[in-house]
N, C-alpha and C positions, 0 to 999 in steps of 0.2 A: 159543914156548910150551914149558913143560917138562912132559912127561908128559900123561897124560890127564885129562879131568876127574875130581875126587873130590868126596867128600862134604864138605860145609861143617862144620867143628868149631868149638867155642868159641874155641879158640886163633887162629882166623882173624878173629875180630871185629874186633880193631884194624885190621887191613888192609882188611877189607871196608868199615869206616867210612871209611877214607882213599880207597877207590875211590869210595864215594858222594859225599864231599865234592868230589873231582875232577870227577866227571861232573854233579852236580847242584846245587853250591853248597848253601846252607843250606835251600832250599826243600823238598826231599824227603829231607832225612837223617833216618833213623830210628834210635833209640838202640841200644847195645849190649844193654841190658835187653830191649827188644823182640825184637832178634834171638835173645837166649838163650832167651826163652820160646818162639819159634818153633822153635829146634832141639831143645827138649824135646817138642815136639808129636809124637805117634805118625804123624801124616800128612805130616811134613815130608820133603822129597826135595831139599833145596838142594844145589847144586854150586858148586865153585870151580875155577879154572884158574890155574896159576902160570906166571910168565915171569921167568927169571934169578932164581929163588929167592924171588919174592914173589907174593902173590896180585894178578893183574892183572885178573881178570874173575870174576864170580860171577852166578849164578841163583838167586833165592829162590823156591821153589815148593812146593807141596803138593797133596794130593788134595782136591777140594772137590766143589761141586754147580754145575752150570750155573745162571747167574743169580745166584749169590751172589758179592757184590763184597767183598772184604776192605778195610776202610778203611785209609787212611795211618795208620800206627803201630798197626795191628790185629794180632791174634794169628792163628795158623794153627789155627783150629778144626776138631776132628774132626767129622764128620758121618756119620750112617748111610747106607751104600750111595752112596759117592762115585762121580761119573760123569765127574768133569772134572779135568784137571791145571791148576791155577791158577798162572800164572806171575806172581807178585807183582812181582818187580824183576829186571831183568837190567841189568848195567852193566859196561863195559870201560874201563879206563885209557885216556884220550885218547892217551897215548903208544904204546899197543898197538893203537889202532884200525886196521883193514884188514887184520888178520892172520888173521882167521877164528875169534877165540876165541868170539863169541857163537854162531856156527854149530856150534863144536864142543861148547858147553854144551847147545844145542838137540838136536843129533844124538845126544847120549848120553841125554838124557831122555825125549825122545818115544817111542823104542821101548819104554822101560820103561813108560811110561804105557799104551800099547797092550796090552802083555803083563799087565798088571794089570787089564785089562778096561775102563779108562776110554774114554768114547766122544768126549770133547771136550777141547780146551784153551782156555783163556781168560786175559784179562789186561785191565789198564786201560792204555791209551795215553796218555802224558803228554808234555808238551814238544815237541810237534809231531812225535812218533814214529809217527803213523798210518800215513803212507806206507810206512815202513820195514816195519811189521808187516803191511800189505796185501801187500807183496812176498814175505812168509813164507807168505801163504795165509790170513791173518786177516781178518775182515770185521766191521764195526760190528754189534752186536746190541742191540736195544731192551732197557732196563731198566725194567720196569713196576712192580715193587714199591716203594713209597715208602721203606721202610728201606734197601733197596739202592740207590736213587737218592741217598739221603743219603749213603750210604757213598761213592758215585762222586763226589759233590759234594766230599769231603774232599781231592780231588787238584787242585781248582780249576777254573777255566774252561778248556775245550778238552779235558778228560779224556773219553776214549771207551772204553766196554766193547767189547771185540772177542773173537770166537770163531772157532775152526777145529775142523772134525770131524777126529777121529783116524782 
């Protein structure tokens, strides 16, 4: 790892897309246009980590509301009185797995969320990652609103909305 996590910038988008492709294949790849809109959102707080001069990991996140699920390819919408840090996507290049990059990203962002007065952190677990997130302290949380269930369904079978108190 080179340096500390830093804010994701537009210049990082090509490398971010490469990390996405390496981690997810085509199933969950979101476009540079979607990420550019997210970066422009006033509630964006996404981070990257570099290894040997290139982006090796990222965490796409923003301030939101408990129970609000961002659909795949969705924007980071500002909401009045956010209470939740929403972790939309976190990925680490497979060649850099096991080096603590994911933990470094979370360690940087979670204290900032607490300092901002957010009370929860939430995410959608995909591709069998529920056990990983459970080890990080997240638990499955029901989604009762029909529109939010529809958003959750955009991730396909097996997607689980998970929450942790801050």
